[in-house]
N, C-alpha and C positions, 0 to 999 in steps of 0.2 A: 745601667743602663741612660741615654743619652735623656737629657732631660728634654723639658718644655720649648728651650731656644733652640734645639737643632733644628741648622737649615741644611739641606740638600741640595745641589746642583748637579740635573743629568743633560749633558750634554752631547748627543746623539742623533744624527739625521734618519735612524731607524725608528718608525712611530712605536712598531710593536717591540722593540726589545726597550725601548724608553717604558712603554706601560709595564713590561715584564719587572724591570727596575722597582717601577714605582710598587707595584704589589708586593713585591717582596721588602721594601723598604717601609712600607706601613705596616707589614707583620711585624719587622723588626723594631721599629720605634714609631706607632700610633700617632704621636704629638709632634713629627718631623714635617716640617714645611718643604714640600720638594717642589723644585722650579725646573722647568724646561727647555732647553735651548737645542735647536735642530738645524743650527750655521754657525759659524765663526762669527759672525756679524750679532744674531743673536744670544750668544755665547758671552760675548765684551760686555754687550746690554746687561745679560743676568748676573753677572758679575759685577759691574759698575754700583748696580742695585744691591748687591749682597755684598760686600766686600769682605765680610765677616764670617760665610758660611763655614760652615763646620764640614765638610766635607765635597768635594767636586769628584763627579764619574764622568770620565774624558774619553771619548773617541775619537782616534788620530786623524782619522779620514772623512771628516764632515766638510760640506760643501764651504770654501773659503779658507781652506787649511793648506797649506802647503810643507810637508812633510810634517817635521817636530813644531810649528810655528807656532800653535795653540798654545803647547806646554812650556815653548821659549817665551810667549805672551804672559803668563803665569808667575816664571820663573823672575823674568824680569820686572814685571809690575806688581804681582801678589806674592811677593817669595815664603810670605807665612800662612798662606792656604795650603789644605790638605786635599792631594790630589792623586786618587786613582786612576789609572788609565784603563783601559776594557776594550780591546782589539781584537782584529783578527790577524793581524799579525806577529809573530811569533820567534824569527830571526835573533839570535844571541846580541846584535849589535843594536837591535832596535831596544829591547830591553834595557841595554845597558846604558844606552844614550837618556833611556825614559829614568834611570835610577839617579844618571848624573845631573839631571837636569831638577832632582829634587823632590820627584813624584814617590809615595809612598807605597803605592800597589802597582804591579802589571799582571792585569786577569785577559785570559784570553776568550774570545765569545763561545768557543765549541765547551767552555765551563758548565757544566751539569747546573739543571734549578738550584739542587741540594747544595754543591759543592760552592756556588753562588750565593746562595744564602750565608755558609758559614764564611765564606771571606769576606762580605761585609759586615758581619757582627764579628768580625776581627779589626776590620776597618773603622766600626764606630765604637769600639772600646777602645781604639787609639794606636793598635797594631799594626805594622805594616805586612805585606801579602806580597812574596816573590815568587815566581815558578820554579819547582824543585829540579826541571830539565827541559830544553828548551831543544828546540827544532834545529836541525844540522842544515848546516850550511852547503849550497850549491858545490858543485867541486870547483868550478871555477873559481870562485871566490873562497875557497877553503883556505890558505896558504894565510891570506890575510885576517882573516876569521880567527884563525890561530893565533895570529901574530898579536889580536887585538886583546884576545885573551890574557895577554902575560902584562897587561898594563893593571896595574891597580885603580881600586875606585876613585881614588884621588887624581890620578896622571890621567883616566880617560876625561873625568871632568875637566881636568887643565887643556885634554886634548880638543876637546868640544869650543873651549874658550878662544881657540888661537884663529876661529874661523875670521875672516876678514884680517887677518894682517893684526890682530890687536897685538899690543905692546906687553913686555912683563907687568910693568908698570899698571895698566889696565887690568891685567888679570891679578896682580896681587892685591888689590884695592877691591875687587869683585868677591874675592875668595877670603879677603880677611888674615894674608899671609906674607911672606916678606919677597921683595923682589929677587934675591939671592934662591930661594924656596923655588919658586917658578923659574930660575933658570935652571935649574939642577933639573927640574923636572922634566922640565922641554927636552934638556938633556939625555934623559933617559928613555924618555917615550918616542924620538928618534932613534936612537939605538935599536929599542926591541922593536919598531914597526921595521927596523932596515930602511930609514929613509935619510934623506941626503941634506934637507934642508926644511925651514920655519912653512916654508913657502909650500911643500909639500903636503906638509901635516894639515895646514890651512887647510888645502885643497879638499884632503880624507875631511876633515872636520865639515866642511859644506855639504859634501858628499854624505852623509851619516846622518844629520841635522834635515837635510831635503828629503830624506827617503828613497835617494838613488842607490841602485843594486850596486853592490862592490865587485858582481862579476865583470 
């Protein structure tokens, strides 16, 4: 069971949901220090004040957030933080994007209190939590969704790294792999997704990270 140094940040703009999470956390870990944030700005202040937090419970749709910008912020500036995303979104591409950005869990807000308590207990014990099944895609985007499913976790991560036209050298440095490995993965990504260029892949990465529907 977590000790007295456990600090948890809840970032969600819905006050009742924050209260519900706090009640469950205080039951699981009475000694935990729970910090709340209701917007991206207040969340960044909370992270700055608590950079060594044990767990971050993050809503993706807070005021000031664009797509996965809050998770990208943590991935880039606080890569060691353990993050669990709690969201109303359940599309496969969202979940895989969250996973590629280093989160430890993806919990849907329709989860029952008992299931949520069990998941939080697992997270506090250092385990990851991912949904067993994900919602189906809209028919118009089904073909692309199916192609994205062909990507391995590493390939999906590299796809997101292509955002903004980043070079192989930059991606290699971020992921601590060789440039030749990145080059090989990019070629595989283009083939699996039936894309003709890195530019097309970069545009797709932008859409995935911004939350723009694939349809």
